[in-house]
C-alpha positions as CSV (number, residue, x, y, z in Angstrom):
1,M,-25.0,-17.1,-13.4
2,S,-23.6,-18.1,-10.0
3,S,-24.0,-16.1,-7.1
4,T,-20.2,-14.4,-7.3
5,D,-21.1,-13.1,-11.1
6,L,-23.8,-11.2,-9.1
7,H,-21.4,-9.2,-7.0
8,G,-18.9,-8.8,-10.2
9,W,-16.6,-10.7,-8.2
10,R,-15.7,-13.1,-11.4
11,P,-12.0,-11.0,-12.3
12,A,-11.4,-10.6,-8.5
13,L,-11.6,-13.9,-8.1
14,I,-9.5,-15.5,-10.7
15,W,-6.9,-13.2,-9.9
16,V,-6.7,-14.4,-6.1
17,A,-6.4,-18.0,-7.7
18,A,-3.7,-16.9,-10.1
19,A,-2.1,-15.5,-6.9
20,G,-2.5,-19.0,-5.5
21,A,-5.2,-18.9,-3.1
22,N,-8.6,-21.2,-3.6
23,P,-11.6,-19.3,-5.3
24,Q,-14.3,-21.2,-3.4
25,D,-12.3,-20.3,-0.2
26,V,-12.1,-17.1,-0.9
27,A,-15.3,-16.4,-2.0
28,E,-17.0,-18.2,1.0
29,S,-15.6,-15.1,3.3
30,W,-16.3,-12.6,1.2
31,F,-20.2,-13.6,1.6
32,L,-19.5,-13.0,5.5
33,D,-17.6,-10.0,4.8
34,L,-14.6,-11.7,6.1
35,A,-11.0,-10.2,4.5
36,A,-9.5,-14.0,3.1
37,P,-5.9,-14.9,3.1
38,V,-4.8,-14.3,-0.3
39,P,-0.8,-15.7,-1.0
40,V,2.0,-12.8,-1.7
41,G,4.9,-13.7,-3.6
42,R,2.9,-15.3,-7.0
43,T,1.7,-12.8,-9.0
44,W,2.3,-9.4,-6.9
45,H,4.5,-7.9,-3.9
46,V,2.9,-5.7,-1.4
47,V,4.3,-2.3,0.1
48,R,3.2,-1.5,3.2
49,V,3.6,2.3,4.4
50,T,2.0,4.4,7.4
51,R,-1.5,5.7,6.8
52,T,-0.2,9.5,6.6
53,L,2.3,9.0,3.8
54,G,0.2,6.2,1.7
55,C,-2.9,8.8,1.7
56,M,-0.4,11.2,1.0
57,A,1.3,9.2,-1.9
58,L,-2.2,8.1,-3.2
59,G,-3.5,11.3,-3.6
60,R,-0.1,12.5,-5.9
61,L,-0.7,9.5,-7.9
62,T,-4.2,10.6,-8.6
63,D,-3.3,13.6,-9.2
64,Q,-0.7,12.8,-11.6
65,R,-2.8,10.5,-13.2
66,A,-0.9,7.4,-12.6
67,A,-2.4,3.9,-12.9
68,V,-3.2,2.9,-9.2
69,G,-4.0,-0.8,-9.0
70,P,-5.4,-2.4,-5.7
71,V,-4.3,0.0,-2.4
72,L,-5.6,-1.5,0.7
73,D,-6.9,0.4,4.0
74,V,-5.3,-1.8,7.7
75,P,-7.0,0.4,10.6
76,L,-5.7,-2.0,12.8
77,R,-1.8,-1.2,11.6
78,G,-2.3,2.2,10.7
79,T,-0.9,1.2,7.3
80,I,-2.0,0.9,3.5
81,E,-1.4,-1.6,0.9
82,F,-0.2,-0.7,-2.2
83,I,-0.2,-4.1,-4.5
84,V,2.4,-3.8,-6.9
85,E,4.9,-6.1,-9.1
86,V,5.9,-9.7,-8.7
87,G,9.9,-8.9,-7.9
88,A,9.3,-5.6,-6.4
89,A,10.1,-6.2,-2.8
90,P,14.0,-7.2,-3.2
91,S,15.0,-3.8,-4.9
92,W,12.2,-1.6,-3.0
93,P,14.3,1.1,-1.6
94,N,15.1,2.1,2.1
95,L,12.1,4.6,2.3
96,H,11.3,5.1,6.3
97,G,7.9,4.6,6.7
98,T,7.3,1.5,4.3
99,I,8.0,-2.1,3.9
100,A,8.0,-4.3,0.7
101,V,6.5,-7.8,1.1
102,G,7.7,-10.3,-1.5
103,K,6.5,-13.9,0.6
104,G,3.6,-14.2,3.2
105,T,0.0,-13.3,2.7
106,S,-2.6,-10.3,3.0
107,K,-5.9,-10.7,4.2
108,L,-8.3,-9.3,1.3
109,P,-11.8,-8.1,1.9
110,A,-14.4,-8.3,-1.1
111,P,-14.2,-6.0,-3.9
112,H,-17.2,-3.9,-3.1
113,L,-16.0,-2.8,0.3
114,L,-14.8,0.6,-1.0
115,M,-13.7,3.7,1.2
116,G,-17.2,6.0,0.9
117,R,-19.7,3.0,1.1
118,A,-21.6,3.6,4.4
119,D,-20.4,0.5,6.4
120,S,-18.4,-0.8,3.7
121,R,-15.3,-2.8,5.3
122,A,-14.5,-6.7,6.1
123,Q,-15.3,-7.5,9.8
124,C,-11.3,-6.4,10.7
125,G,-11.7,-3.1,9.3
126,R,-9.9,-3.9,6.2
127,R,-11.3,-2.2,3.0
128,W,-10.2,-0.8,-0.8
129,L,-9.1,2.6,-1.3
130,S,-9.0,1.8,-5.1
131,R,-11.3,-0.2,-7.0
132,C,-9.8,-3.8,-6.9
133,R,-10.3,-4.0,-10.6
134,P,-7.4,-6.3,-10.9
135,E,-8.7,-6.9,-14.7
136,I,-7.8,-3.3,-15.9
137,I,-5.4,-2.4,-13.7
138,P,-3.6,-5.2,-11.7
139,H,-1.2,-3.2,-9.5
140,T,0.3,-0.5,-8.8
141,D,4.1,0.9,-10.7
142,S,6.7,-0.1,-8.2
143,A,8.8,2.8,-9.2
144,T,6.4,5.3,-9.9
145,L,5.2,4.0,-6.4
146,A,8.2,4.8,-4.9
147,E,8.7,8.2,-6.6
148,A,5.7,9.2,-4.9
149,L,6.3,7.9,-1.0
150,A,10.1,9.6,-1.5
151,A,8.6,12.9,-2.4
152,C,5.8,12.7,-0.2
153,A,8.2,11.5,2.7
154,A,10.1,14.6,1.9
155,R,7.5,16.7,2.0
156,L,6.5,15.5,5.7
157,A,10.3,15.0,6.7
158,L,10.3,19.7,6.0
159,A,7.0,19.7,7.7
160,E,8.1,18.3,10.9
161,Y,11.8,20.6,10.6
162,D,9.3,23.7,9.6
163,S,7.3,23.1,13.0
164,R,10.0,22.9,15.5
165,P,11.3,26.0,17.2
166,R,14.1,27.6,15.7
167,R,16.9,26.7,17.9
168,A,15.8,22.8,17.7
169,R,15.9,23.3,14.0
170,S,19.2,24.8,14.5
171,V,20.8,22.0,16.9
172,R,19.4,19.7,14.2
173,L,21.2,20.8,11.5
174,L,24.8,20.8,13.2
175,E,23.6,17.5,13.7
176,G,23.5,17.6,10.2
177,F,26.1,18.5,9.3
178,A,28.2,16.8,11.6
179,A,27.6,13.6,10.3
180,A,27.9,14.6,6.7
181,S,31.9,15.5,7.3
182,R,32.0,12.4,9.5
183,L,31.1,10.4,6.4
184,R,33.4,12.2,4.3
185,R,36.6,11.8,6.3
186,S,35.7,8.1,6.8
187,P,38.1,6.0,4.1
């Protein structure tokens, strides 16, 4: 039995190897509590969202008992990254606070660096918000994620709107009506 088996890393190392990373390099990084760069685009894409929106969407997906794949906390960016199926980035809807990444790299911490465990972060601060078990659930369905993010974004927008003074809400509402009527008049 190799030392990576002792950590339960074998499925994750197979997963990152399929993505194009060298599993030996990844394992060496993980032994040092470093996040390892893994290519994005070959076997999955990434949807990066603001921390607030991402936490709300993750909660919503969990409440709906949706299949949630690996989800990464990236504190230095103030974002959360959802691993989604390959091909999702080009068709990702224009949702405020989100960006889909179809090419590049993502720095992945070891699978045991999970929220809820003491000192459970890579040296750069990254950690998993959901269990990194790609052999069971390799990714979150992008359509399900987009729906959850849109609902959460609408809820945030409504909360922001409701928190404004009444006059500011009226002005904003009038601006919206004016913009809508301009759109109707344009050819």
